[in-house]
TORSE-319787 format. One record per residue: residue number from 1; residue in one letter; x, y, z of N, C-alpha, C in turn. Coordinates in steps of 0.2 Angstrom, whole numbers, plus 2048, in hexadecimal, padded with zeros to 3 digits. Atoms other than C-alpha are relative to their C-alpha. Layout:
ATOM    i  aa   nx   ny   nz  cax  cay  caz   cx   cy   cz
ATOM  NUM   A    X    Y    Z    X    Y    Z    X    Y    Z
...
This chain:
ATOM    i  aa   nx   ny   nz  cax  cay  caz   cx   cy   cz
ATOM    1   X  806  7FC  7FE  7FF  7FF  802  806  809  7FE
ATOM    2   X  7FD  7F8  801  806  812  7FB  7FC  805  806
ATOM    3   X  802  7FC  7FB  804  821  809  805  805  7FD
ATOM    4   X  7FD  7FB  803  808  832  802  7FF  806  803
ATOM    5   X  801  7FB  7FD  80A  843  80C  805  804  7FF
ATOM    6   X  7FC  7FA  803  80F  853  807  7FF  805  7FA
ATOM    7   X  801  7FC  806  810  85D  7F8  802  800  7FC
ATOM    8   X  7FE  803  807  814  85E  7E6  805  805  7FE
ATOM    9   X  7FC  7FD  800  823  86A  7E7  808  7FC  7FF
ATOM   10   X  7FA  804  800  836  866  7E5  7FF  7FB  7F8
ATOM   11   X  801  806  807  83A  856  7D6  801  7FA  805
ATOM   12   X  803  805  7FF  835  845  7D8  806  7FC  801
ATOM   13   X  7FB  805  801  841  838  7DF  7FD  7F9  801
ATOM   14   X  804  805  801  83D  826  7DC  800  7FB  808
ATOM   15   X  7FE  806  7F9  83B  819  7EB  806  7FC  802
ATOM   16   X  7F9  805  7FF  849  812  7F2  7FD  7F8  806
ATOM   17   X  803  807  7FC  845  7FF  7F9  807  7FC  803
ATOM   18   X  7F8  805  7FD  851  7F3  803  802  806  807
ATOM   19   X  7FD  7FC  7FC  852  801  812  804  7FE  805
ATOM   20   X  7FD  801  7FB  85E  801  81D  805  802  806
ATOM   21   X  7FF  7F8  7FC  861  812  825  7FE  805  7FD
ATOM   22   X  803  7F8  7FF  858  823  825  804  805  805
ATOM   23   X  7FD  7FA  7F9  860  832  82C  7FC  805  7FC
ATOM   24   X  803  7FA  802  857  843  82B  805  807  802
ATOM   25   X  7FF  7F8  7FF  85C  856  82C  7FB  803  7FF
ATOM   26   X  807  7FE  7FE  84D  860  833  804  807  803
ATOM   27   X  802  7FB  7FC  848  871  83A  7F9  801  803
ATOM   28   X  808  800  801  836  878  838  7FD  7FA  7FB
ATOM   29   X  803  807  804  836  86B  82A  804  7FC  7FF
ATOM   30   X  7FC  804  800  83C  85D  826  807  801  7F9
ATOM   31   X  7FB  7FE  806  84D  862  819  802  7FC  7FD
ATOM   32   X  7FD  803  804  855  855  815  7FD  7F6  802
ATOM   33   X  801  804  7FD  853  842  814  806  7FC  7FE
ATOM   34   X  7FB  805  803  861  834  812  7FC  7F7  7FF
ATOM   35   X  802  806  802  85C  824  80C  807  7FB  7FF
ATOM   36   X  7FD  805  800  868  815  80E  808  803  7FB
ATOM   37   X  7F9  7FC  800  876  823  80C  7FD  805  7FA
ATOM   38   X  805  7FA  805  86C  82D  7FC  7FE  805  805
ATOM   39   X  803  7FD  7FC  868  83D  803  7FA  804  7FB
ATOM   40   X  805  7FE  805  858  846  7FA  800  806  806
ATOM   41   X  803  7FA  7FC  851  859  7FF  80A  804  800
ATOM   42   X  7F8  7FD  7FD  85F  866  807  801  7FF  805
ATOM   43   X  7FA  801  7FC  86C  86A  811  7FE  804  807
ATOM   44   X  804  7FD  7FA  862  874  81F  7FE  7FD  806
ATOM   45   X  802  806  7FD  85C  86F  82F  806  7FF  804
ATOM   46   X  7F9  804  7FC  866  866  83C  801  7F8  7FE
ATOM   47   X  7FF  808  801  86B  854  83E  7FC  7FC  803
ATOM   48   X  806  805  7FC  85D  849  845  803  7F9  803
ATOM   49   X  7FC  807  800  869  83B  844  7FC  7F9  7FA
ATOM   50   X  802  805  807  868  82A  83A  7FD  7F9  806
ATOM   51   X  805  808  7FE  85D  819  83E  803  7FB  7FB
ATOM   52   X  7FE  806  803  866  809  838  7FC  7FD  802
ATOM   53   X  804  808  7FF  85D  7FB  837  803  7FA  800
ATOM   54   X  7FC  806  7FE  865  7EB  83F  7F9  7F9  7FC
ATOM   55   X  801  805  803  861  7DA  838  7F9  7FF  802
ATOM   56   X  807  802  7FD  84C  7D5  83A  7FC  807  801
ATOM   57   X  803  7FC  7FF  84A  7E7  83E  7FD  803  7F9
ATOM   58   X  803  7FF  806  83E  7F2  832  7FB  808  804
ATOM   59   X  805  7FA  800  833  802  832  7F9  7FE  803
ATOM   60   X  807  805  7FF  822  7FD  83B  7FD  808  801
ATOM   61   X  802  7FB  7FE  81B  80F  83E  804  807  7FC
ATOM   62   X  7FB  7FA  803  81D  821  835  7F9  805  802
ATOM   63   X  804  7FC  800  815  830  83B  802  806  7FF
ATOM   64   X  7FD  7F8  800  817  844  839  7F9  803  7FC
ATOM   65   X  807  7F9  803  80D  853  830  803  802  7FB
ATOM   66   X  7FF  7FD  806  80D  859  821  7FB  804  7FB
ATOM   67   X  805  7FB  805  805  867  814  803  801  7FB
ATOM   68   X  7FC  7FE  805  80F  870  808  808  7FC  800
ATOM   69   X  7F8  805  7FE  820  864  80E  7FE  7FE  805
ATOM   70   X  800  803  7FA  823  859  81B  803  803  805
ATOM   71   X  7FD  7FA  7F9  823  864  82D  804  7FB  803
ATOM   72   X  7FE  804  7FC  827  854  835  7FF  7F8  801
ATOM   73   X  802  808  803  82A  842  834  804  7FB  807
ATOM   74   X  7FF  803  7FC  82C  834  842  802  7F9  7FD
ATOM   75   X  800  808  801  833  823  83C  800  7F9  807
ATOM   76   X  802  807  7F7  82F  813  84C  805  7FA  7FC
ATOM   77   X  800  806  803  837  803  847  7FD  7FB  806
ATOM   78   X  806  808  7FC  830  7F1  84D  805  7FE  806
ATOM   79   X  7FC  802  7FB  83F  7F2  85B  801  806  805
ATOM   80   X  801  7FA  7FA  839  802  863  806  807  7FD
ATOM   81   X  7FD  7FB  802  845  80D  85B  7FD  808  7FB
ATOM   82   X  802  7F9  802  843  822  855  803  802  7FE
ATOM   83   X  7FE  7FC  805  846  82C  849  7FD  809  800
ATOM   84   X  804  7FA  7FF  83F  83D  84B  803  805  7FB
ATOM   85   X  801  7FA  801  83F  84D  840  7FC  805  7FB
ATOM   86   X  803  7FA  802  838  85E  83C  7FD  800  806
ATOM   87   X  804  7FE  7FC  82E  868  849  7F8  7FE  802
ATOM   88   X  807  802  7FF  81F  862  847  7FA  804  800
ATOM   89   X  806  7FC  7FF  815  872  848  7FC  801  7FA
ATOM   90   X  804  7FE  807  80D  873  836  7FD  7FA  7FE
ATOM   91   X  802  807  803  803  868  82B  7F9  7FD  805
ATOM   92   X  804  805  800  7F5  85B  82C  803  7F9  806
ATOM   93   X  7FD  808  7FC  7FB  84B  839  7FE  7FA  7FB
ATOM   94   X  801  806  802  7FE  83B  831  801  7FD  804
ATOM   95   X  7FC  809  7FD  802  828  838  7FB  7FA  7FD
ATOM   96   X  802  805  802  802  81A  832  806  7FA  804
ATOM   97   X  7FF  804  7FC  804  80B  83C  7FC  7FA  802
ATOM   98   X  7FB  805  801  806  7FB  83D  802  7FE  7F9
ATOM   99   X  7FE  800  808  810  7FA  82B  808  7FD  800
ATOM  100   X  7F8  802  801  820  7F2  824  802  804  7FB
ATOM  101   X  7FE  7FC  805  828  7FE  81B  805  7FD  7FB
ATOM  102   X  7F9  805  804  830  7F8  80B  803  806  7FB
ATOM  103   X  7FC  7FC  803  834  808  802  800  809  801
ATOM  104   X  803  7F9  7FF  834  81D  803  803  804  7F9
ATOM  105   X  7FE  7FC  806  834  827  7F3  7FC  80A  802
ATOM  106   X  802  7F9  800  82E  83A  7F1  803  805  7FC
ATOM  107   X  7FD  7FB  804  832  84B  7EC  804  805  805
ATOM  108   X  7FA  7FC  7FE  841  857  7F2  801  807  7FD
ATOM  109   X  7FC  7FB  801  848  867  7EF  804  803  806
ATOM  110   X  7FB  800  7FB  850  872  7FC  7FC  7FC  808
ATOM  111   X  801  804  7FB  844  867  809  7FC  7FB  7FD
ATOM  112   X  803  804  800  83A  859  808  7F8  802  7FF
ATOM  113   X  808  800  803  82A  85C  7FE  7FA  7F9  801
ATOM  114   X  806  803  800  821  84D  7FF  804  7F9  802
ATOM  115   X  7FE  807  7FF  823  83B  805  7FD  7FC  7FF
ATOM  116   X  804  807  802  81E  829  7FD  800  7FC  806
ATOM  117   X  7FC  808  7FF  81E  819  807  7FD  7FA  7FD
ATOM  118   X  801  806  804  81D  809  7FF  7FF  7FB  806
ATOM  119   X  7FF  805  7F9  815  7FE  810  7FE  7F9  7FF
ATOM  120   X  804  807  800  810  7ED  812  7F9  800  805
């Protein structure tokens, strides 16, 4: 099942499958997402850390806020690890769980405009 959040700005980036790591940079919005070492978006905001998945671990929950772009996103694993980026102050809330995240795509420019999640 595909879930999409955010706006139509920026340029499309294709789905990345086989997710092993996710890193975020954010301030008021999510500025950058790095998936398996490949960065999308701008270089603003602060480093929010990296979520590295161990054997048997996967993303089973995604929560956040979005409007014209991604204001905030939280990734949660089946082992309780959490990665959060953005202040969560704007846009409309979204929450998808329980899931098993297969891939992430979206749109980006100077920040992350849209995120698409391919989930089981």
